[in-house]
N, C-alpha and C positions, 0 to 999 in steps of 0.2 A: 504494500500500500504506500502511496506517495506521501510526502510530508504534508502536502496540502490537504489530502483526504484525512490524514491522521488528525490534523488540526481541526478540520471540519467536524469530525466525529467527537473530538474531545470537548468542543464547545456545546455539544448537545447531550452530554451525559445527564443533565438535569431535566430533560424532557420526559413527560410521563410515558409509561409503558402501555397504558390503557386509556382510551377515550370512550365517551358515551355517544350513542345515537338515539334520538327520540323519533318514534314513528307510531302513529295511531294510538297515542297515549301509553305506549310501552317504551321502556328504556333498554337498550341493548349495549353490551360491553364489546368493544373492539380492541383487540391486541395490536400494538404497533411494532413493526419490524423494519429496520433499515437494512437495505441490501445495496452494497456498493456496485453491483452489476445491474441493478434495476434501472430501467429508463423511464418508467412511468409509475403511477400509483395503481395498485391492483388489490382486489379483494378476493378472499377465498374463505370457504367454510371448512373447518377441520371437523368432520362429522363425528369421529370417535370421541373427541373431547368437547364437542358442541361449542367450538370457539370460532369467532370471526377474527380473521387476521388481515390487517391492512399493511401492505409492503410499500415503503417509501423509497424513492431514489435517493442517492447521496445528498443532493442539494434540495430535496423536497422540504417544504416548511410544514410546521405543525398546523398552521392556519389552513393551508391548502388540503392537508390530510383530513382535518375536521370537515371541511366543505365537501370533499370527495365522499367521505363516509356518509354524511347526512344526505347527500344527493341520491345515494343508493340505499336509503333506509327501507324502502319498500322491498327491494331485492333481498336485503338481509333478513327482514321479517319473514318473507315467503320461504326462503331457503331453510331457515331454522324451524319453521312450523312444519315443514315436510319431513324433518328428521324423525326417526322413531322415538317414541317417548321413553324417558329413562325408566328403568325397572330396578329399583333398589332391592337389596336382599333384606326383606322384612317378612314377618310372619304372615302366611297366607298368599304371598306372591308365587307365581308359577314361572319356573325357568326350565329350559331344556337341558337335560343331562344325557350325553351321548345321543342327542336328537330326540329324546323322549321327554314329555312334559312331567315335571315333578313339582308338587306343591310344598313350599317350606312350611313345616309344622313346628312351632316352638314348644319344646318340652322342658320347661324350667326346672322341674324337679327330678328329671331323669339323670342317670349317670352316663358319662361319656361326653363326646363332643358333637360329631355329625355322623349320621348313618342313614341308609335308605331302607324303606320297608313298603310293603303293600298294605293298603288300608281301604276298608269299605267295599261297597258293591262294585264289581268290575275290576277289582284289584288295582285301584287308583294308586299311582306311584307317589311316594311321599319322601321328602328330604327332611329328616328330623334333626333339630338343633337343640342341644341341652344348654343350660346356663342362663345367665341373665339376658334380657332382651337387648341391651346395648351391644352385646357381644355377637349378635347374630350375623351382621355383615362381615366381620372379620373372620368368624369361624367358617362361614360358608365359602368365602373367598379362599381361605387356607385349604379347605377340603378340596375345592375344585383344582387348585394348583397342585396338590399332592396327587390327585387322580390323573391330571394331565401329564405330570412328570413321569409317573409310573407307566402309563400306557404309551407315551411317546418314546420312552427309553426302550421298551420292548419292540415297538414298531420300527424304530430307527435301527436297532441292532439286527432285526430280521431283514430289513432292506439292505443293510450293509453286507450281510452275509451273502445275499444273492449277488450283489455287485462285486464282491471280493475286496471290499475296503474296510477300514476300521474307524469306528466312531470313538473319539477320545472322551467326549463328555456331552451330555444333554442338559441344557439350561432352560428354565421357564421364565418368561417375562410377560409384561402386559404391553406388548408392542401394538401401536395403533396404526402404523403405516405398512406393516407387512405381517404375514402369518408365520414366517420362519426365515432363518438365515443360516448360512454355513461359512465358517472361517477356514482359512487355508491350513489351520492347525488341527482340523478335525472336530471342532466344537460346533454342535448344532444348537440353535436357539429357536424356541417356538413361543407363540402366544398361548397362554393357559386357556384362552377362550375356545380353543379347538376341542376341549372336552365337552363343550356345549353342542357341537356339531355331530352328525351321525358318524359312526366308526369309519365308514369308507372314506370320509373326508379327512379324518385324522391320519389314516393309513396312507392316503395320497400325499399329504404334506411330508410325512416321514420319508416316503419314497423320493419326493422332490428334493429334499435337502440332502439325503444320502447320495443321490445321483450327482450332486454338485461336488462330491468328493472324487468323482470320476471326470466330470466335465464342469469346470467352473465358469459356465456360461449358459445361455439358453438356445444353443444351436440345435440343429436336427439331431446331432449325435447325442446331445443331452436328453432330448425327449425320447430317444430310443432307449436310453438307460432307464428313464422313468417307467416306460411301458414294460420293460422287463420285469419290474417289481409290481407295477400296478397297471395291468392291461386296461382297466376301466377308468383311467385317470381323467378322461374328458368329462365323465359324469360328475366327478368330484369338483372339477374346475367350474362346471356349469352351476353346481350347487352353491359354491362360494360366490360366484358372480351374482346369483339371485338372492342369497340369504346372508352372506358374510357380514355385510355392514350392520345387520340387525343384531348380531352377537355382541357388538360393542355397547349396547344400551344396558346390558345386564350388569348389575352392581353399581350403576350410576345413581347418585342421589338426586 
């Protein structure tokens, strides 16, 4: 970065990181991001975090940023309203586990932490949570992460065995921009939210990331490796395209 740009950025360290936009008697928060490569003001919606982000060019002013955001107030409101509604982990809410609906049932006096069971007519699926009510969100999230790690470790090692490669380690994160990633050192990282999807989707992602240990790209050769492990991978890709974004709403307050 040039000295002129360094000076420009240093003069703006006191500018706010968030501004507000008012539209139709509602107030929306807009995150500000400065990008030295940007040539104009741009707005985007980060659907997983339900955030509005306004990118400013290096010489953009806060006044122009406010005007630009306010001018697009209707667009911001419409885009946010189209996002799936948050589904916090509370007693009585229904979440998918391995693609099947489970109702959270608070069992304050029971021993243990989180477990599944069938309940009532038609063997409805229940996710039982022991302990005090304020602990429900954390306990459910921790349970889902443990289940995701366990199943993704198994699926990743099975895929690696077929491909003749070695997985060094599997880590679980809450990635909002990707479902998985693969490092050159053999570490595979996944979003824990894959445990909410049907098993064939989770198995596809394991095959996808393990295949990167053979081909660190998305070439035809890479997809041939994926197909070796997961012949039905196109079905899983189609499911993620149609339903993947919805998985990010679970656990949101």
